[in-house]
C-alpha positions in Angstrom: -76.3 -34.5 79.0 -79.4 -32.6 79.0 -80.1 -32.6 82.9 -82.3 -29.5 84.5 -83.8 -29.7 88.2 -87.3 -30.5 88.6 -89.9 -27.4 89.0 -88.1 -25.4 85.9 -90.4 -24.1 83.6 -91.5 -26.8 80.8 -89.8 -24.8 78.2 -86.7 -25.2 80.1 -87.0 -28.8 80.5 -85.7 -32.0 78.4 -86.6 -35.2 78.7 -89.4 -37.7 77.6 -92.3 -35.0 77.8 -90.2 -32.3 75.9 -89.7 -34.8 73.5 -93.2 -35.6 72.9 -94.1 -32.1 72.7 -91.2 -31.4 70.1 -92.5 -34.4 68.1 -96.2 -33.6 68.3 -95.6 -30.0 67.0 -93.1 -30.7 64.2 -89.7 -29.5 65.4 -88.0 -32.9 64.1 -86.5 -32.2 60.9 -87.7 -34.4 58.0 -84.6 -36.5 57.5 -85.2 -38.2 60.8 -87.9 -39.9 59.0 -86.0 -41.1 56.0 -86.2 -37.9 53.6 -83.8 -35.8 52.2 -82.0 -33.3 54.2 -82.6 -30.5 51.7 -81.4 -26.8 52.4 -81.1 -27.3 56.2 -77.7 -27.6 58.0 -78.1 -30.2 60.7 -76.0 -29.5 64.2 -75.5 -32.4 66.4 -74.4 -31.9 70.2 -72.1 -34.0 72.1 -70.9 -34.1 76.0 -68.6 -36.5 77.4 -67.8 -39.5 74.8 -65.3 -42.4 74.5 -63.8 -44.0 71.3 -66.4 -46.6 71.5 -69.5 -43.7 71.5 -68.0 -41.5 69.1 -65.6 -43.5 66.3 -69.1 -44.9 64.9 -70.8 -41.6 64.4 -67.4 -39.9 62.7 -66.9 -43.3 60.5 -70.7 -43.2 59.4 -69.8 -39.4 58.4 -66.9 -40.4 56.6 -67.7 -43.2 54.9 -70.9 -41.2 53.3 -69.3 -38.0 52.3 -70.0 -36.0 55.0 -68.2 -32.7 55.7 -68.2 -30.8 59.2 -68.5 -27.0 59.2 -68.1 -24.2 61.8 -69.6 -21.3 63.5 -68.8 -18.9 60.9 -70.4 -21.3 58.4 -73.9 -21.2 60.4 -73.5 -17.6 60.5 -73.2 -17.2 56.9 -76.3 -19.5 56.3 -78.6 -17.7 58.8 -77.7 -14.5 58.1 -76.6 -14.1 54.5 -78.4 -17.3 53.2 -74.8 -18.9 52.0 -75.3 -22.7 52.7 -71.9 -24.5 53.2 -73.2 -27.1 50.3 -74.5 -30.5 50.4 -73.6 -33.3 53.1 -72.3 -30.8 55.4 -72.8 -31.2 59.5 -71.9 -29.1 62.4 -70.5 -31.3 65.2 -70.8 -29.4 68.7 -69.0 -30.4 71.7 -70.1 -28.7 74.7 -68.2 -27.9 78.1 -65.0 -29.1 76.6 -64.7 -32.1 78.9 -61.5 -33.8 79.0 -62.5 -36.1 76.4 -62.2 -33.4 73.8 -58.6 -33.6 73.9 -58.1 -37.1 74.9 -60.6 -38.5 72.4 -62.3 -36.1 70.0 -59.2 -34.4 68.9 -57.0 -37.5 67.3 -60.6 -38.7 66.0 -61.0 -35.6 64.2 -57.6 -36.2 62.5 -58.1 -39.8 61.8 -61.4 -38.9 60.1 -60.6 -35.7 58.4 -63.4 -33.7 60.3 -63.4 -30.5 62.0 -65.7 -29.3 65.3 -66.6 -26.7 67.8 -66.2 -26.8 71.2 -68.1 -24.5 73.3 -66.0 -23.5 76.5 -66.6 -22.6 80.1 -63.5 -20.6 80.7 -64.4 -19.9 84.4 -63.6 -23.8 84.9 -60.9 -24.2 82.7 -57.4 -24.6 84.8 -53.9 -23.9 83.5 -51.4 -27.0 83.1 -47.6 -27.3 82.6 -48.4 -29.7 79.4 -50.8 -31.4 77.4 -51.9 -35.0 78.6 -51.2 -37.9 76.3 -54.1 -39.0 74.0 -55.5 -42.1 72.5 -52.9 -41.6 69.7 -50.2 -41.9 72.2 -51.7 -45.4 73.9 -54.8 -46.3 75.7 -56.4 -43.7 77.9 -59.3 -43.7 80.3 -61.4 -40.7 78.9 -64.6 -41.8 81.2 -62.7 -41.5 84.2 -61.1 -38.0 83.5 -64.5 -36.7 82.4 -65.3 -37.7 86.2 -62.1 -36.1 87.8 -62.5 -33.3 90.2 -61.0 -31.0 87.0 -62.9 -32.6 84.4 -62.4 -30.1 81.5 -59.5 -29.7 79.0 -57.0 -27.3 80.2 -55.7 -24.4 78.5 -52.7 -25.8 76.9 -55.1 -28.4 75.2 -57.2 -25.9 74.2 -54.5 -23.9 72.1 -53.4 -26.9 70.6 -57.1 -27.7 69.6 -57.3 -24.3 68.1 -53.9 -24.4 66.5 -54.7 -27.4 65.0 -57.2 -25.8 62.7 -59.8 -28.8 63.4 -61.6 -27.3 66.3 -63.2 -23.6 66.6 -63.4 -22.6 70.1 -66.2 -20.6 71.2 -68.1 -19.8 74.2 -70.7 -21.5 76.7 -70.4 -18.5 79.2 -68.1 -17.9 81.9 -69.5 -20.1 84.8 -72.3 -22.2 83.2 -74.2 -21.5 86.3 -77.6 -22.2 88.1 -78.8 -20.0 90.5 -81.7 -19.9 93.1 -84.5 -18.4 91.7 -87.1 -19.2 94.2 -87.4 -18.1 98.0 -89.3 -21.6 99.4 -87.0 -24.2 100.3 -87.7 -27.3 98.4 -85.1 -29.6 100.4 -81.4 -29.7 101.6 -78.1 -30.9 100.4 -78.3 -34.7 100.8 -77.6 -37.9 99.2 -79.7 -37.0 95.9 -77.6 -34.1 95.6 -74.3 -35.3 95.9 -75.0 -37.9 93.2 -76.3 -35.2 90.9 -73.8 -34.1 88.0 -71.6 -31.2 89.5 -72.4 -28.7 86.6 -76.2 -28.3 87.6 -74.9 -27.5 91.0 -76.0 -23.8 92.0 -73.8 -21.0 92.1 -73.4 -19.1 95.6 -71.8 -15.6 94.7 -71.2 -13.6 91.2 -68.3 -11.9 89.4 -65.2 -13.6 88.0 -64.1 -16.0 91.1 -66.6 -19.2 91.2 -68.1 -20.6 94.3 -70.8 -23.4 93.7 -72.6 -25.3 96.6 -70.5 -28.3 97.4 -72.4 -31.7 98.2 -70.3 -31.5 101.5 -72.4 -28.9 102.9 -75.0 -31.2 104.2 -78.0 -29.8 105.3 -77.6 -26.6 103.3 -81.1 -25.3 102.5 -82.1 -26.2 98.4 -84.3 -23.8 96.5 -85.6 -23.6 92.9 -82.9 -23.4 90.5 -82.7 -22.1 87.1 -80.1 -21.5 84.4 -78.5 -17.9 85.1 -79.1 -17.1 81.2 -82.8 -17.7 81.6 -85.3 -14.6 82.8 -85.5 -16.3 86.1 -85.1 -13.6 88.9 -82.0 -14.5 91.3 -82.9 -15.0 95.0 -80.2 -14.5 97.2 -80.7 -16.7 100.6 -79.2 -15.3 103.8 -76.1 -17.0 104.2 -76.0 -16.7 108.0 -79.6 -18.3 108.0 -78.5 -21.2 105.8 -75.4 -21.9 107.5 -77.4 -22.3 111.1 -79.7 -25.0 109.3 -76.3 -26.7 107.9 -74.7 -26.6 111.6 -78.1 -28.1 113.2 -78.1 -30.8 110.6 -74.1 -31.4 111.3 -74.9 -31.3 114.7 -77.5 -34.1 114.6 -75.7 -36.5 112.6 -75.4 -35.0 109.0 -76.6 -37.4 106.5 -77.3 -40.3 109.2 -80.2 -37.5 110.5 -81.4 -37.2 107.0 -81.7 -40.9 106.8 -84.4 -40.4 109.4 -88.3 -40.3 108.1 -89.2 -37.4 110.4 -86.2 -35.1 109.6 -88.3 -32.7 107.4 -90.8 -32.1 110.6 -88.1 -31.5 112.5 -86.6 -28.6 110.3 -89.4 -27.4 109.1 -89.6 -24.5 111.5 -86.0 -23.4 110.4 -86.3 -24.2 106.6 -89.8 -22.1 106.6 -88.0 -18.8 108.1 -85.0 -18.2 106.0 -85.0 -14.2 104.7 -83.0 -13.3 101.7 -83.6 -10.8 99.1 -84.3 -10.8 95.2 -81.8 -9.4 92.7 -82.7 -6.0 91.2 -83.2 -6.0 87.2 -79.8 -4.1 86.9 -77.9 -7.0 88.8 -79.7 -9.5 86.5 -78.6 -7.5 83.6 -75.2 -6.9 84.9 -74.5 -10.8 85.6 -76.0 -12.0 82.5 -73.6 -9.7 80.6 -70.6 -10.8 82.7 -71.4 -14.4 81.8 -71.1 -13.5 78.2 -68.1 -10.6 78.2 -65.9 -12.4 80.8 -66.0 -15.7 78.5 -65.5 -13.8 75.3 -62.6 -11.9 76.4 -60.6 -15.0 78.4 -61.0 -17.0 75.5 -59.8 -14.5 73.0 -56.8 -13.6 75.9 -56.0 -17.6 76.1 -56.4 -18.4 72.6 -55.9 -15.7 70.5 -58.9 -16.4 68.1 -62.2 -14.0 67.9 -65.3 -15.2 69.9 -68.6 -14.2 68.2 -70.6 -17.3 68.6 -72.4 -18.8 72.0 -73.9 -22.0 73.0 -76.2 -21.3 75.9 -76.1 -23.4 78.9 -78.8 -26.4 78.6 -80.2 -24.5 75.7 -81.9 -22.1 78.0 -82.2 -18.1 77.2 -84.4 -15.3 78.0 -85.3 -11.6 76.9 -82.6 -10.3 78.9 -79.7 -12.7 77.4 -81.1 -11.9 73.8 -80.5 -8.1 74.4 -77.1 -8.8 75.8 -76.0 -10.8 72.9 -76.7 -8.2 70.6 -75.0 -5.5 72.9 -72.0 -7.3 73.0 -71.9 -8.0 68.9 -72.7 -12.2 69.3 -73.2 -13.4 65.8 -75.1 -16.5 66.6 -76.4 -18.5 70.0 -77.8 -22.0 70.3 -80.8 -21.8 72.1 -82.7 -25.1 72.0 -85.3 -25.1 74.3 -87.5 -22.7 72.6 -90.1 -23.1 69.6 -88.5 -23.9 66.1 -87.1 -26.8 63.8 -84.2 -28.3 65.5 -81.6 -27.8 62.4 -80.5 -24.6 60.8 -81.8 -22.8 57.8 -81.3 -19.7 56.2 -82.8 -16.7 57.9 -83.2 -18.4 61.1 -83.2 -16.2 64.1 -79.5 -16.1 64.7 -79.8 -16.0 68.3 -82.5 -19.1 68.8 -80.8 -21.4 67.0 -81.4 -25.4 67.4 -79.6 -28.4 67.5 -80.1 -32.6 67.3 -78.6 -35.0 69.7 -75.6 -36.8 68.2 -77.4 -39.9 68.2 -79.5 -38.8 65.1 -76.3 -38.7 63.1 -77.2 -42.1 62.0 -80.4 -40.7 60.2 -78.4 -38.8 57.6 -78.9 -39.9 54.0 -76.2 -42.7 53.6 -75.3 -46.3 53.5 -76.5 -48.3 56.7 -78.7 -45.5 57.2 -81.0 -45.7 60.7 -84.1 -43.9 60.1 -86.8 -43.4 62.8 -84.5 -43.6 65.6 -85.4 -43.0 69.4 -86.4 -39.1 69.1 -85.6 -37.8 72.8 
């Protein structure tokens, strides 16, 4: 799931254009084209999964003698040059969706594999007990990943970590988009409602989380970028935004936005929304909080060290790089900057790259599928 709102800088976008550029400049490792893996360590990322989408990949790895390693092994390779051995990969499950517990955990056990999950602790809820998994009977993992609380719970994360099969690391505190432009580019409407909730912009800062809800029809929208980018945050005046939202509501809400002339009618209000830009000190503090809050909460709840980060949407910047070093982090994945989409000795530990999990089948082995779709 690599989705970034339109208008983001090219190096923060995914999709076909980015894939073509990666292909043109040689970012894809040669094993995708039928050659050997060599001294690389392939790292594959996943998001929501089902048994049908995940089990074939795990079966391919197991039948072809692959072993899965975790974050400290990656750090040993890039920082000390210690390769974990031939036929090794890392399997990374971003966001810790409910299917991580319901589907991934039982399949890791079945195929004797390990994995890493990058968790968003600000979005994880507590629970009285863990849920039944596919080991207990049929489950609807896809529905669980689309629920109002679509992530694993703290008891499930503790069980995953205690199993020894899942390395729990950080995906930042909130995995947030923030407004980074003064000019309005639209309002909350049906298109916003059907966006993945994980790209809805955050409206506050600190530990508590407030995201813009699809129910706030008519609320002005501005350009968005990842909080971990070098984008400078724009804080629109909330009273002015609420006035536009109230006007849309009074005019019929979604029905008003179905009218072709709504943009012309709202243009004066949308053109005059005041606000302020964050200061450099505020940006530095927010980025550092995203990393420190996540590290501290996972360590408190799980009891294992957190020294590795996957940056949301693979987006990073100079402010994030400096914060990673200040906080003593060891590795960070940041896919969208230039570089080979695999890990090797000597790589910059804070700009590591990964591949989509569909490329697992390009690894050397029986029934290998090379020249798979690259983007």
